[in-house]
VMD Tcl script that draws the C-alpha trace (Angstrom):
set ca {
  {73.75 116.29 71.43}
  {74.20 117.90 74.87}
  {70.50 117.59 75.75}
  {70.76 113.81 75.35}
  {73.61 113.47 77.87}
  {73.62 112.99 81.65}
  {76.96 113.42 83.47}
  {77.57 110.63 86.01}
  {80.06 111.23 88.84}
  {81.30 109.13 91.78}
  {82.29 110.95 94.96}
  {83.85 110.27 98.32}
  {85.26 113.24 100.24}
  {85.83 115.27 97.07}
  {85.32 118.74 98.55}
  {88.67 120.00 97.14}
  {87.59 119.06 93.60}
  {83.88 118.67 93.01}
  {82.88 122.34 92.66}
  {85.38 122.99 89.86}
  {84.03 119.93 88.06}
  {80.39 121.04 88.44}
  {81.17 124.55 87.22}
  {81.93 123.07 83.80}
  {78.67 121.07 83.68}
  {76.14 123.90 83.90}
  {74.84 122.92 80.44}
  {73.49 119.60 81.80}
  {69.81 119.33 82.72}
  {70.58 116.52 85.18}
  {73.79 115.40 86.87}
  {73.73 112.04 88.67}
  {76.16 111.70 91.60}
  {76.78 108.42 93.44}
  {78.28 109.30 96.80}
  {79.98 106.77 99.10}
  {78.84 108.54 102.30}
  {81.26 111.46 102.24}
  {82.19 112.93 105.61}
  {83.57 116.27 104.40}
  {81.75 119.16 102.67}
  {81.10 117.24 99.43}
  {77.35 116.88 99.98}
  {76.93 120.54 100.93}
  {78.63 121.60 97.70}
  {76.54 119.19 95.61}
  {73.32 120.58 97.05}
  {74.22 124.05 95.77}
  {73.54 122.81 92.22}
  {69.80 122.18 91.63}
  {70.35 119.85 88.66}
  {72.38 117.42 90.79}
  {70.64 114.22 91.89}
  {72.45 112.57 94.81}
  {72.29 108.84 95.52}
  {74.31 107.30 98.33}
  {75.67 103.77 98.26}
  {78.40 102.11 100.30}
  {81.43 101.54 98.10}
  {82.46 97.97 97.33}
  {84.03 98.00 93.86}
  {84.32 100.61 91.15}
  {82.40 98.52 88.62}
  {79.38 97.91 90.85}
  {79.35 101.56 91.89}
  {79.39 102.77 88.27}
  {76.76 100.23 87.19}
  {74.54 101.38 90.05}
  {74.94 104.90 88.70}
  {73.96 103.80 85.20}
  {70.70 102.48 86.64}
  {69.89 106.01 87.85}
  {70.50 107.65 84.47}
  {67.44 108.09 82.26}
  {69.03 109.73 79.19}
  {70.31 107.97 76.08}
  {73.93 109.03 76.59}
  {76.16 109.08 79.68}
  {79.18 111.27 80.36}
  {81.20 109.32 82.91}
  {83.44 111.53 85.05}
  {85.65 111.25 88.09}
  {85.13 114.06 90.59}
  {88.44 115.68 89.56}
  {87.76 115.69 85.79}
  {87.36 119.11 84.19}
  {85.40 119.08 80.93}
  {87.10 121.80 78.91}
  {85.20 124.33 76.79}
  {86.76 122.81 73.66}
  {85.49 119.35 74.58}
  {81.99 120.67 75.34}
  {81.86 122.34 71.93}
  {83.04 119.16 70.22}
  {80.44 117.02 71.99}
  {77.72 119.55 71.18}
  {78.43 119.15 67.46}
  {78.37 115.34 67.45}
  {75.70 113.74 65.27}
  {72.89 112.04 67.19}
  {72.07 109.53 64.45}
  {75.57 108.08 64.35}
  {76.47 104.38 64.48}
  {79.10 105.19 67.11}
  {78.17 103.95 70.61}
  {81.10 105.33 72.59}
  {83.77 108.03 72.49}
  {87.25 108.05 74.01}
  {88.95 111.23 75.11}
  {92.55 112.01 75.99}
  {93.75 113.57 79.22}
  {95.97 116.40 80.29}
  {97.15 115.92 83.86}
  {97.19 119.09 85.94}
  {99.45 119.96 88.86}
  {97.86 122.69 90.98}
  {95.75 123.68 87.98}
  {98.55 123.77 85.40}
  {98.07 121.31 82.48}
  {101.21 119.32 81.71}
  {102.55 118.45 78.28}
  {102.37 114.72 78.89}
  {100.79 112.11 81.12}
  {100.90 108.37 81.60}
  {97.08 108.29 81.68}
  {95.67 106.43 78.65}
  {92.57 107.70 76.81}
  {89.32 106.73 78.53}
  {85.89 106.07 77.07}
  {83.80 108.68 78.88}
  {80.84 109.26 76.55}
  {78.66 106.30 75.61}
  {75.15 105.03 75.02}
  {73.72 103.75 78.28}
  {71.94 100.70 76.81}
  {75.10 99.52 75.03}
  {77.49 99.64 77.98}
  {78.46 97.93 81.23}
  {81.36 98.26 83.65}
  {83.62 95.42 84.82}
  {86.35 95.50 87.48}
  {89.93 95.80 86.25}
  {92.52 95.84 89.02}
  {92.02 98.83 91.31}
  {89.75 100.57 88.84}
  {87.08 99.75 86.27}
  {86.82 98.97 82.58}
  {83.91 100.04 80.40}
  {82.68 97.54 77.83}
  {80.74 99.14 74.98}
  {78.90 96.98 72.47}
  {79.51 98.44 69.03}
  {81.78 100.97 67.38}
  {83.78 103.60 69.25}
  {85.63 106.72 68.18}
  {88.08 109.19 69.74}
  {87.43 112.88 70.39}
  {90.19 115.37 69.60}
  {89.70 117.61 72.66}
  {91.04 116.94 76.14}
  {89.73 116.43 79.64}
  {91.84 117.96 82.41}
  {92.57 115.65 85.33}
  {93.00 118.15 88.16}
  {93.11 116.46 91.56}
  {93.80 118.86 94.42}
  {93.25 116.59 97.40}
  {96.09 116.75 99.99}
  {99.13 114.49 99.74}
  {98.11 112.28 102.67}
  {94.82 111.44 100.93}
  {96.69 110.67 97.71}
  {99.09 108.36 99.56}
  {96.19 106.59 101.25}
  {94.45 106.02 97.91}
  {97.61 104.91 96.11}
  {98.49 102.37 98.79}
  {94.96 100.94 98.61}
  {95.14 100.81 94.82}
  {98.54 99.12 94.82}
  {97.36 96.26 97.02}
  {94.64 95.50 94.46}
  {97.05 95.95 91.53}
  {99.53 93.51 93.07}
  {96.88 90.82 93.33}
  {95.85 91.39 89.73}
  {99.45 91.29 88.49}
  {100.42 88.13 90.39}
  {97.26 86.30 89.35}
  {97.71 87.06 85.64}
  {99.90 84.81 83.48}
  {103.00 86.42 81.99}
  {101.82 85.99 78.39}
  {98.74 88.10 79.20}
  {100.70 90.95 80.79}
  {101.46 94.17 78.93}
  {105.07 95.30 78.56}
  {104.52 97.87 81.30}
  {103.19 95.25 83.71}
  {106.12 92.94 82.92}
  {108.49 95.77 83.83}
  {106.53 96.45 87.04}
  {106.80 92.79 87.99}
  {110.60 93.11 88.09}
  {110.13 95.55 91.00}
  {113.46 97.38 90.65}
  {113.27 98.88 87.16}
  {109.76 100.37 87.04}
  {110.41 103.52 89.17}
  {113.41 104.48 87.00}
  {111.52 103.78 83.78}
  {108.61 105.96 84.95}
  {110.96 108.81 85.88}
  {112.57 108.74 82.42}
  {109.19 108.40 80.71}
  {107.57 111.33 82.53}
  {110.49 113.75 82.35}
  {112.03 112.93 78.97}
  {109.61 111.09 76.71}
  {106.57 113.07 77.86}
  {108.45 116.37 78.15}
  {107.77 116.88 81.85}
  {111.17 118.48 82.34}
  {110.01 121.39 80.17}
  {107.04 121.97 82.51}
  {109.39 123.05 85.29}
  {108.65 122.13 88.88}
  {105.11 121.06 87.94}
  {106.62 118.39 85.69}
  {109.07 117.28 88.37}
  {106.24 117.11 90.90}
  {104.22 114.81 88.64}
  {107.26 112.65 87.87}
  {108.13 112.27 91.57}
  {104.49 111.46 92.30}
  {104.41 108.66 89.73}
  {107.81 107.33 90.88}
  {106.55 107.23 94.45}
  {103.47 105.30 93.31}
  {105.70 102.74 91.57}
  {107.91 102.43 94.66}
  {104.78 101.74 96.73}
  {103.79 99.11 94.18}
  {107.22 97.46 94.34}
  {107.15 97.39 98.15}
  {103.65 95.88 98.16}
  {104.70 93.31 95.54}
  {107.76 92.26 97.58}
  {105.60 92.00 100.70}
  {102.91 89.98 98.91}
  {105.41 87.52 97.41}
  {107.15 87.07 100.77}
  {103.85 86.40 102.54}
  {102.84 83.93 99.84}
  {106.14 82.07 100.20}
  {105.80 82.06 104.00}
  {102.24 80.79 103.71}
  {103.38 77.97 101.43}
  {106.18 77.00 103.85}
  {103.76 77.00 106.76}
  {101.30 74.78 104.88}
  {104.06 72.35 103.89}
  {105.34 72.27 107.44}
  {101.85 71.54 108.74}
  {101.35 68.71 106.22}
  {104.72 67.20 107.18}
  {103.84 67.43 110.87}
  {100.51 65.65 110.29}
  {102.27 62.97 108.24}
  {104.77 62.35 111.06}
  {101.95 62.06 113.58}
  {100.33 59.31 111.52}
  {103.57 57.33 111.38}
  {104.44 57.58 115.09}
  {100.94 57.39 116.60}
  {100.29 54.32 118.87}
  {98.22 51.47 117.43}
  {94.55 51.25 118.19}
  {93.43 48.88 121.02}
  {92.84 45.33 119.85}
  {95.30 45.52 116.95}
  {98.89 44.32 117.23}
  {101.63 46.82 116.73}
  {103.74 46.23 113.61}
  {106.81 46.40 115.86}
  {105.57 43.74 118.29}
  {106.23 40.07 117.72}
  {103.65 37.39 118.44}
  {103.57 36.46 122.15}
  {103.74 32.66 122.32}
  {104.22 32.47 126.13}
}
mol new
graphics top color blue
foreach p $ca { graphics top sphere $p radius 0.5 }
foreach p [lrange $ca 0 end-1] q [lrange $ca 1 end] { graphics top cylinder $p $q radius 0.2 }
display resetview
């Protein structure tokens, strides 16, 4: 199965991560990387691996970037990876043993989130469909990220991918703030009956950070992971606080915009009522002049 797969990776200033990801893809004949004009050492690292094919495209949305990458893949199957995804040896072995004549068109895999290289017991990341037939799949935008649509049956692999992002905190904060602005727009433009329970809790603004803290530390066992677990929990709480702040700001600006529009309409209406009559037409307040 491995010889039928091309890993596809998106990059932008991923020097702290990309080499560890590539070190676990040495089995691949070709690796397609779509780079959004990185300004750090990402390109230099990529060029150290002869099987890597680099294509540069200015980033607009995740879906269009991924779909552009699919156009560059020539193999039957695609392994879609973020630049901080580590394909474990167990997952490689499982993929290698998959049947090639199967009716399955896509495979989901679960994640283990890593803090400074240490895999945690639990994560809030849902399984993601990372392995799929190219001609059966397309990406669509979904909030700040993307959603893969696969035509046909899908299955779930038993092995894990490690999500091991080691970019500095300031870069993480920059990315999270950008993501939250997009997530707020998605949340406020979606009707309540279409929202998940998690999104309904997020919409309340106050409760979500506390729910996430309890979920990460207690339900997912993060407290047993020691300071790594606390770090992850604090990170997710901070992300939810950023979301709540952006949601409050967005709703306030929307209300202010509505008030301004109503005020402008009222002002225009008053101008029409009090404006002087046109020349040649009697004013409704003037009586007929009989001399």
